[in-house]
C-alpha positions as CSV (number, residue, x, y, z in Angstrom):
1,X,27.8,-8.2,-17.4
2,X,28.1,-5.4,-14.8
3,X,31.9,-5.3,-15.4
4,X,31.4,-5.3,-19.2
5,X,28.9,-2.4,-19.0
6,X,31.1,-0.3,-16.7
7,X,34.2,-0.8,-18.9
8,X,32.2,0.2,-22.0
9,X,30.7,3.2,-20.2
10,X,34.1,4.4,-18.8
11,X,35.6,4.1,-22.3
12,X,32.8,6.1,-23.8
13,X,33.1,8.8,-21.1
14,X,36.8,9.0,-21.5
15,X,36.3,9.6,-25.2
16,X,33.8,12.4,-24.9
17,X,34.0,13.6,-21.3
18,X,30.3,13.8,-21.0
19,X,29.2,12.6,-17.5
20,X,30.7,12.7,-14.1
21,X,32.4,9.4,-13.5
22,X,30.9,8.9,-10.1
23,X,27.4,9.4,-11.3
24,X,27.8,7.1,-14.3
25,X,29.4,4.4,-12.1
26,X,26.1,4.3,-10.2
27,X,23.8,4.1,-13.2
28,X,20.8,1.9,-12.8
29,X,20.3,-1.1,-15.1
30,X,18.5,-4.4,-15.5
31,X,21.1,-7.1,-15.0
32,X,20.7,-9.9,-17.5
33,X,22.7,-12.1,-15.2
34,X,19.8,-12.0,-12.7
35,X,21.6,-10.4,-9.7
36,X,20.6,-7.0,-8.3
37,X,19.6,-4.7,-5.5
38,X,15.9,-4.8,-6.4
39,X,13.9,-7.8,-7.6
40,X,10.6,-7.6,-9.5
41,X,8.4,-10.8,-9.5
42,X,6.1,-10.1,-12.4
43,X,3.1,-12.1,-11.1
44,X,1.5,-13.9,-8.2
45,X,-1.9,-15.5,-8.2
46,X,-4.1,-17.7,-6.0
47,X,-6.9,-17.9,-8.6
48,X,-8.0,-21.1,-10.4
49,X,-6.5,-23.3,-7.7
50,X,-3.0,-21.8,-7.9
51,X,-0.5,-21.2,-5.1
52,X,2.5,-18.9,-5.8
53,X,5.8,-19.7,-4.2
54,X,8.6,-17.1,-4.1
55,X,12.2,-17.3,-3.1
56,X,15.0,-14.8,-2.7
57,X,18.7,-15.7,-2.4
58,X,21.5,-13.7,-0.9
59,X,24.6,-14.7,-2.9
60,X,27.0,-12.5,-0.9
61,X,29.1,-13.1,2.2
62,X,27.4,-10.3,4.2
63,X,23.9,-10.2,5.8
64,X,21.2,-8.0,4.3
65,X,18.0,-6.2,5.3
66,X,15.4,-6.2,2.5
67,X,11.8,-5.0,2.1
68,X,9.4,-7.6,0.8
69,X,6.3,-6.0,-0.8
70,X,3.2,-7.5,-2.4
71,X,1.1,-5.3,-4.8
72,X,-2.3,-6.0,-6.3
73,X,-2.5,-6.1,-10.0
74,X,-5.0,-3.4,-10.9
75,X,-3.2,-0.3,-9.6
76,X,-0.1,-1.6,-7.7
77,X,-1.7,-0.7,-4.3
78,X,0.4,-2.4,-1.6
79,X,-1.4,-5.3,0.1
80,X,1.3,-6.3,2.5
81,X,5.0,-5.6,3.3
82,X,7.5,-6.7,5.9
83,X,11.2,-6.5,6.6
84,X,13.3,-9.6,5.9
85,X,16.8,-10.2,7.2
86,X,19.0,-12.5,5.2
87,X,22.2,-13.8,6.6
88,X,25.2,-14.4,4.4
89,X,24.4,-17.0,1.6
90,X,20.8,-17.3,3.0
91,X,17.7,-18.1,1.1
92,X,14.1,-17.3,2.1
93,X,10.9,-18.9,0.7
94,X,7.3,-18.0,1.1
95,X,3.9,-19.2,-0.1
96,X,1.1,-17.0,-1.3
97,X,-2.1,-18.9,-0.8
98,X,-5.8,-18.4,-1.1
99,X,-8.0,-17.5,1.9
100,X,-11.8,-17.4,2.1
101,X,-12.0,-13.9,0.7
102,X,-8.5,-13.0,-0.5
103,X,-4.9,-14.2,-0.2
104,X,-2.1,-14.5,2.4
105,X,1.6,-15.1,2.7
106,X,3.0,-17.9,4.8
107,X,6.4,-19.4,5.5
108,X,8.1,-22.0,7.5
109,X,11.5,-20.4,6.8
110,X,13.6,-19.6,9.8
111,X,15.1,-16.3,8.5
112,X,14.2,-13.3,10.6
113,X,11.2,-11.2,9.5
114,X,9.5,-8.2,11.2
115,X,6.7,-8.6,11.8
116,X,6.9,-12.4,12.1
117,X,5.4,-14.2,9.1
118,X,3.8,-17.5,10.3
119,X,3.2,-20.9,8.9
120,X,-0.6,-20.3,9.0
121,X,-0.2,-17.1,7.0
122,X,-0.7,-13.3,7.2
123,X,-3.7,-12.1,5.3
124,X,-3.3,-9.5,2.6
125,X,-5.0,-6.1,3.3
126,X,-7.2,-3.8,1.3
127,X,-6.6,-0.6,3.4
128,X,-5.1,1.3,0.5
129,X,-8.2,0.7,-1.7
130,X,-10.3,3.2,0.3
131,X,-10.3,5.9,-2.3
132,X,-11.7,3.7,-4.9
133,X,-15.3,2.9,-5.6
134,X,-16.9,0.4,-3.2
135,X,-16.9,-2.4,-5.8
136,X,-13.1,-2.0,-6.1
137,X,-12.4,-2.3,-2.4
138,X,-13.0,-6.1,-2.2
139,X,-10.3,-8.3,-0.8
140,X,-10.7,-10.4,-3.9
141,X,-8.5,-7.8,-5.6
142,X,-5.6,-9.1,-3.5
143,X,-5.7,-12.5,-5.2
144,X,-3.4,-11.5,-8.0
145,X,-0.7,-9.0,-8.5
146,X,3.1,-8.9,-8.3
147,X,5.9,-8.6,-5.8
148,X,9.1,-6.6,-5.3
149,X,12.0,-7.2,-2.9
150,X,14.3,-4.2,-2.3
151,X,17.6,-4.2,-0.5
152,X,17.8,-1.6,2.3
153,X,21.2,-2.2,3.8
154,X,24.2,-4.5,4.0
155,X,24.7,-5.7,7.6
156,X,28.2,-6.4,8.9
157,X,28.5,-9.9,10.0
158,X,30.4,-8.9,13.1
159,X,27.8,-6.3,14.2
160,X,25.2,-7.0,16.8
161,X,22.5,-7.1,14.2
162,X,24.6,-9.3,11.9
163,X,25.2,-11.8,14.6
164,X,21.5,-11.7,15.6
165,X,20.2,-12.6,12.1
166,X,22.9,-15.2,11.3
167,X,21.7,-18.8,11.7
168,X,23.2,-20.8,14.5
169,X,22.4,-24.5,14.2
170,X,19.9,-23.5,11.5
171,X,18.0,-20.9,13.6
172,X,18.8,-17.2,14.1
173,X,18.1,-15.4,17.3
174,X,15.9,-12.6,15.7
175,X,16.0,-10.5,18.9
176,X,17.2,-7.2,17.3
177,X,15.0,-7.2,14.2
178,X,12.1,-5.2,15.7
179,X,11.7,-1.6,14.5
180,X,13.0,-0.2,17.7
181,X,16.4,-2.1,17.2
182,X,16.9,-2.6,13.5
183,X,16.0,0.9,12.3
184,X,18.8,2.4,14.5
185,X,21.3,-0.4,14.1
186,X,25.0,0.2,13.8
187,X,27.3,-1.7,11.6
188,X,25.2,-1.3,8.4
189,X,26.3,0.0,5.1
190,X,24.9,0.8,1.6
191,X,23.2,-1.8,-0.5
192,X,25.6,-3.9,-2.6
193,X,23.2,-6.2,-4.6
194,X,23.8,-9.8,-5.3
195,X,20.2,-10.9,-4.8
196,X,18.3,-13.2,-7.1
197,X,14.8,-14.7,-6.9
198,X,12.3,-17.0,-8.5
199,X,8.5,-17.5,-8.6
200,X,6.7,-20.8,-9.0
201,X,3.0,-21.1,-10.0
202,X,1.8,-24.4,-8.5
203,X,-1.6,-25.9,-9.0
204,X,-2.0,-28.9,-6.8
205,X,-5.4,-30.1,-8.0
206,X,-4.6,-29.3,-11.6
207,X,-1.3,-31.3,-11.4
208,X,0.8,-28.6,-13.0
209,X,3.7,-26.4,-12.0
210,X,5.9,-23.9,-13.7
211,X,8.1,-20.8,-12.8
212,X,9.9,-17.7,-13.8
213,X,13.0,-15.6,-12.8
214,X,12.6,-12.4,-11.0
215,X,13.8,-9.3,-12.9
216,X,17.0,-8.0,-11.3
217,X,17.5,-4.2,-11.2
218,X,21.0,-3.2,-10.0
219,X,22.6,0.0,-8.7
220,X,19.2,1.8,-8.4
221,X,20.1,2.8,-4.9
222,X,23.8,3.4,-4.9
223,X,25.4,5.3,-3.2
224,X,22.4,5.7,-0.9
225,X,23.2,5.8,2.8
226,X,21.8,2.6,4.4
227,X,18.3,2.9,5.9
228,X,16.3,0.1,7.4
229,X,12.8,1.5,7.3
230,X,10.1,0.5,9.8
231,X,7.9,-2.5,8.9
232,X,4.7,-1.3,7.3
233,X,6.3,1.7,5.8
234,X,5.8,1.9,2.0
235,X,9.4,3.0,1.4
236,X,11.8,2.1,-0.1
237,X,10.1,1.5,-3.4
238,X,11.3,1.8,-7.0
239,X,10.8,5.6,-7.0
240,X,13.0,6.2,-3.9
241,X,16.4,5.2,-5.4
242,X,19.1,7.7,-5.8
243,X,20.4,7.0,-9.3
244,X,19.2,9.4,-12.0
245,X,21.3,7.8,-14.7
246,X,20.3,4.7,-16.6
247,X,22.4,2.3,-18.7
248,X,20.7,0.4,-21.5
249,X,22.1,-1.6,-24.4
250,X,20.3,-1.8,-27.7
251,X,21.2,-2.8,-31.3
252,X,24.9,-2.8,-30.5
253,X,24.9,0.6,-28.8
254,X,25.2,1.6,-25.2
255,X,22.9,4.4,-24.0
256,X,23.9,6.4,-20.9
257,X,21.0,8.7,-20.1
258,X,20.5,11.5,-17.5
259,X,17.0,11.9,-16.0
260,X,15.4,14.4,-13.6
261,X,13.7,11.7,-11.4
262,X,15.1,8.4,-10.2
263,X,11.8,6.7,-11.2
264,X,12.4,7.7,-14.8
265,X,15.9,6.1,-14.7
266,X,14.4,2.9,-13.4
267,X,11.6,3.0,-16.0
268,X,14.1,3.6,-18.8
269,X,15.8,0.3,-18.1
270,X,12.5,-1.5,-18.9
271,X,11.2,0.6,-21.7
272,X,10.1,-1.5,-24.8
273,X,8.2,-0.5,-27.9
274,X,7.2,-4.1,-28.9
275,X,6.4,-7.4,-27.1
276,X,6.7,-10.7,-28.9
277,X,5.9,-14.2,-28.0
278,X,4.3,-17.5,-29.0
279,X,0.8,-18.9,-28.2
280,X,-1.3,-22.0,-28.7
281,X,-4.9,-22.7,-27.9
282,X,-7.7,-25.1,-28.9
283,X,-11.4,-24.6,-29.1
284,X,-12.1,-27.3,-26.5
285,X,-10.1,-25.4,-23.9
286,X,-7.6,-28.2,-23.4
287,X,-4.6,-26.1,-24.6
288,X,-4.3,-22.5,-23.7
289,X,-1.8,-19.7,-23.3
290,X,-1.7,-16.6,-21.0
291,X,0.8,-13.8,-21.3
292,X,1.6,-11.7,-18.2
293,X,2.6,-8.1,-19.0
294,X,3.5,-6.2,-15.8
295,X,4.3,-2.5,-15.6
296,X,6.1,-2.2,-12.2
297,X,6.5,1.6,-12.3
298,X,3.1,2.6,-13.7
299,X,1.6,3.6,-10.4
300,X,4.2,6.4,-10.1
301,X,2.8,8.0,-13.3
302,X,-1.0,7.4,-13.2
303,X,-2.1,8.1,-9.6
304,X,-2.5,11.7,-10.4
305,X,-5.3,13.9,-12.0
306,X,-3.4,13.7,-15.3
307,X,-1.2,10.8,-16.2
308,X,2.5,11.6,-16.8
309,X,4.3,10.2,-19.8
310,X,4.9,7.5,-20.9
311,X,1.5,6.4,-19.7
312,X,-1.7,7.5,-21.4
313,X,-4.5,7.7,-18.8
314,X,-4.7,8.3,-15.1
315,X,-6.1,5.6,-12.8
316,X,-9.9,5.9,-12.5
317,X,-11.2,5.3,-9.0
318,X,-14.6,4.8,-10.5
319,X,-14.0,2.3,-13.3
320,X,-10.8,0.8,-11.9
321,X,-8.7,1.0,-15.0
322,X,-5.8,3.1,-16.5
323,X,-5.6,2.1,-20.2
324,X,-2.8,2.3,-22.7
325,X,-3.3,1.6,-26.4
326,X,-1.7,-1.3,-28.2
327,X,-1.9,-2.8,-31.6
328,X,-1.7,-6.5,-32.3
329,X,-0.6,-8.6,-35.3
330,X,-0.6,-12.4,-35.3
331,X,1.1,-14.9,-37.5
332,X,0.6,-18.7,-37.5
333,X,3.3,-21.3,-37.7
334,X,3.1,-21.5,-41.5
335,X,3.5,-17.7,-41.9
336,X,-0.2,-17.0,-42.4
337,X,-0.9,-13.5,-41.2
338,X,-4.4,-12.4,-40.1
339,X,-6.2,-10.2,-42.6
340,X,-6.7,-7.5,-39.9
341,X,-5.1,-6.8,-36.6
342,X,-6.5,-9.0,-33.8
343,X,-9.0,-7.7,-31.3
344,X,-9.1,-8.0,-27.5
345,X,-12.4,-9.1,-26.0
346,X,-14.0,-8.1,-23.7
347,X,-13.0,-4.5,-24.0
348,X,-12.2,-3.0,-20.6
349,X,-14.2,0.0,-19.4
350,X,-12.9,3.4,-20.7
351,X,-10.8,1.7,-23.4
352,X,-11.0,2.8,-27.1
353,X,-9.6,0.1,-29.3
354,X,-7.2,-2.5,-28.0
355,X,-5.6,-1.5,-24.7
356,X,-3.9,-2.8,-21.6
357,X,-5.6,-1.3,-18.6
358,X,-4.0,-2.7,-15.4
359,X,-0.5,-2.8,-13.9
360,X,-0.3,-6.6,-14.0
361,X,-2.1,-7.5,-17.2
362,X,-3.0,-11.0,-18.5
363,X,-3.6,-11.6,-22.2
364,X,-5.5,-14.9,-22.5
365,X,-5.4,-16.8,-25.8
366,X,-8.6,-18.7,-26.3
367,X,-10.0,-17.2,-23.1
368,X,-13.2,-18.1,-21.3
369,X,-15.7,-15.2,-20.9
370,X,-15.2,-14.5,-17.2
371,X,-11.5,-15.2,-16.5
372,X,-8.3,-16.1,-18.4
373,X,-8.0,-19.8,-19.3
374,X,-4.7,-20.7,-17.7
375,X,-4.3,-18.4,-14.7
376,X,-7.9,-17.6,-14.0
377,X,-7.1,-13.9,-14.0
378,X,-9.8,-11.3,-13.8
379,X,-7.3,-8.5,-14.8
380,X,-7.3,-9.9,-18.4
381,X,-8.3,-9.4,-22.0
382,X,-9.1,-12.3,-24.2
383,X,-7.9,-12.8,-27.8
384,X,-8.2,-15.5,-30.5
385,X,-5.5,-14.7,-33.0
386,X,-4.8,-16.6,-36.2
387,X,-3.9,-20.3,-36.2
388,X,-4.1,-23.0,-38.9
389,X,-4.4,-20.4,-41.7
390,X,-7.4,-18.9,-40.0
391,X,-9.3,-22.1,-39.5
392,X,-10.7,-23.3,-36.2
393,X,-8.5,-25.7,-34.2
394,X,-11.0,-27.9,-32.4
395,X,-8.5,-30.0,-30.5
396,X,-4.7,-30.5,-30.3
397,X,-2.8,-30.9,-33.6
398,X,-2.7,-27.6,-35.6
399,X,-2.6,-25.0,-32.9
400,X,0.1,-22.3,-32.5
401,X,1.5,-19.0,-33.8
402,X,3.2,-15.8,-32.6
403,X,2.0,-12.3,-31.7
404,X,3.5,-8.9,-32.0
405,X,2.1,-6.3,-29.5
406,X,3.1,-2.7,-30.1
407,X,2.5,0.3,-27.8
408,X,0.8,2.9,-30.1
409,X,-0.1,5.9,-27.9
410,X,1.6,9.2,-28.9
411,X,2.3,9.6,-25.2
412,X,4.2,6.3,-24.9
413,X,7.6,8.1,-24.8
414,X,10.0,9.0,-22.1
415,X,12.3,11.9,-22.8
416,X,15.4,12.5,-20.7
417,X,16.6,15.7,-19.0
418,X,18.6,18.2,-21.0
419,X,22.3,17.7,-21.2
420,X,24.9,15.0,-20.8
421,X,23.4,11.8,-22.3
422,X,25.8,9.6,-24.3
423,X,25.4,7.0,-27.0
424,X,28.4,4.7,-27.6
425,X,29.1,1.3,-29.2
426,X,29.3,-1.5,-26.7
427,X,33.0,-1.6,-27.3
428,X,33.2,1.8,-25.8
429,X,33.7,4.1,-28.8
430,X,31.5,7.1,-28.7
431,X,29.2,7.3,-31.8
432,X,28.1,10.8,-31.0
433,X,29.0,13.8,-28.9
434,X,26.9,14.2,-25.8
435,X,23.3,15.0,-26.8
436,X,20.7,17.4,-25.3
437,X,18.3,14.5,-24.6
438,X,17.3,11.0,-25.6
439,X,13.8,9.7,-26.1
440,X,12.7,6.1,-25.2
441,X,9.6,4.8,-27.0
442,X,7.0,2.4,-25.5
443,X,6.3,1.5,-21.9
444,X,8.3,0.0,-19.0
445,X,7.2,-3.6,-19.0
446,X,8.3,-7.1,-17.9
447,X,6.6,-10.4,-18.1
448,X,6.4,-14.0,-19.3
449,X,4.1,-16.4,-21.1
450,X,2.6,-19.6,-19.6
451,X,1.0,-22.4,-21.6
452,X,-1.0,-25.3,-20.3
453,X,-2.4,-28.6,-21.5
454,X,-5.2,-30.0,-19.3
455,X,-6.1,-33.4,-20.5
456,X,-7.2,-35.0,-17.2
457,X,-7.7,-34.0,-13.6
458,X,-7.8,-37.0,-11.3
459,X,-5.5,-39.9,-10.4
460,X,-3.2,-39.9,-12.3
461,X,-3.1,-36.3,-13.4
462,X,-2.5,-35.7,-17.1
463,X,-1.9,-32.0,-17.1
464,X,1.2,-29.9,-18.0
465,X,2.4,-26.3,-17.8
466,X,5.4,-24.5,-19.0
467,X,6.5,-20.9,-18.9
468,X,9.0,-18.8,-20.9
469,X,10.2,-15.3,-21.2
470,X,8.5,-12.9,-23.6
471,X,10.7,-11.1,-26.0
472,X,11.0,-7.3,-26.4
473,X,12.5,-4.6,-28.7
474,X,13.6,-1.1,-27.9
475,X,13.5,2.2,-29.8
476,X,15.7,5.0,-28.6
477,X,16.4,8.2,-30.4
């Protein structure tokens, strides 16, 4: 897919002479093949008996230094990060598990980390919540959120650091991965991508397990000079890349867009005006569905006095929300459409009408009053959209439908910098001359749906879970 996009891009550029070839060649994009320099894991949770397992795989023949970061779901405040060193063809796995008052990350993997992540677990931290109201500073807030893994450098296998992190009889030496050695290492070069990852939501007592693919963002950092930052440093992040050009395909066209800030280029790759997906739930609570809708760049726009577009409201340190308006329309499996748009309940503080108010949001279909039905999320809104032509579904048999969610705020737009943006067919033929700017509608979102059927907890278990990707549409003018 990367080769396809670059060929189409180069053909378009050759036809209109719009952008510098070097800049366009390093345009950031979401790789549908799942490989990239940066991976976004849309959700982790340890609520409702869940443990979240994550993995990252280095498909290349060179070692890599990556930053592993966990962010809580309300405002994307970092709760823990560390440096991970992957040898060629390496895989690393970790387990996010519940503690008495929050969550922790543990691993039995032998790959080098700095600081060392242990089998007993490193607790997540709430140090970055100190500016919020006291009620928002609890460690319980660390129990759900999302994760990102970002490549910092490629490590030459023959370098001292490369040899140090390469497994010998299954175990690397890990003597040069401290900040004092790794941050000044020689033999490193710019990130090259080739990472992929997965997340698994595992409920031991509930007898259910399901998973998702990490979203792969590629070329966001090229041609950045390699830099292995110290452990505990909040960079790199999705705003610190060097590419200010994005590449997006939509409706048979290829959009090559110039932006002022790298974070806008990253956001553009995930901008969607509508989210679609299926649901099913029953009144007895046996069958339920949760949607996860995560906005991985939102914190870069709302942690100011006034929110910057495309987001609608700044983060409130008092109420603990930053809300963006949405509209909802549901249709059951026999094409029965609700008379009116569906409503979220309960309405989060400071929201007027339907809204998503967090950075990792959960929409719960047939939700309990205090937490979402499937994931046990407290960053949720509940909804009971139409099923069975509007009649109650007491137990399994007539449940199911699909929902369309639209971002409706007038501020939900992202407009590019002036000059040089190109629209072409995916075959490479320019459809227009370079335009002054392009406008992307909606919000930068990723996510998935998870459904469960909980018939019996015991021995044997009779519970099931499955997950699937949500569907999205784009509007670009």
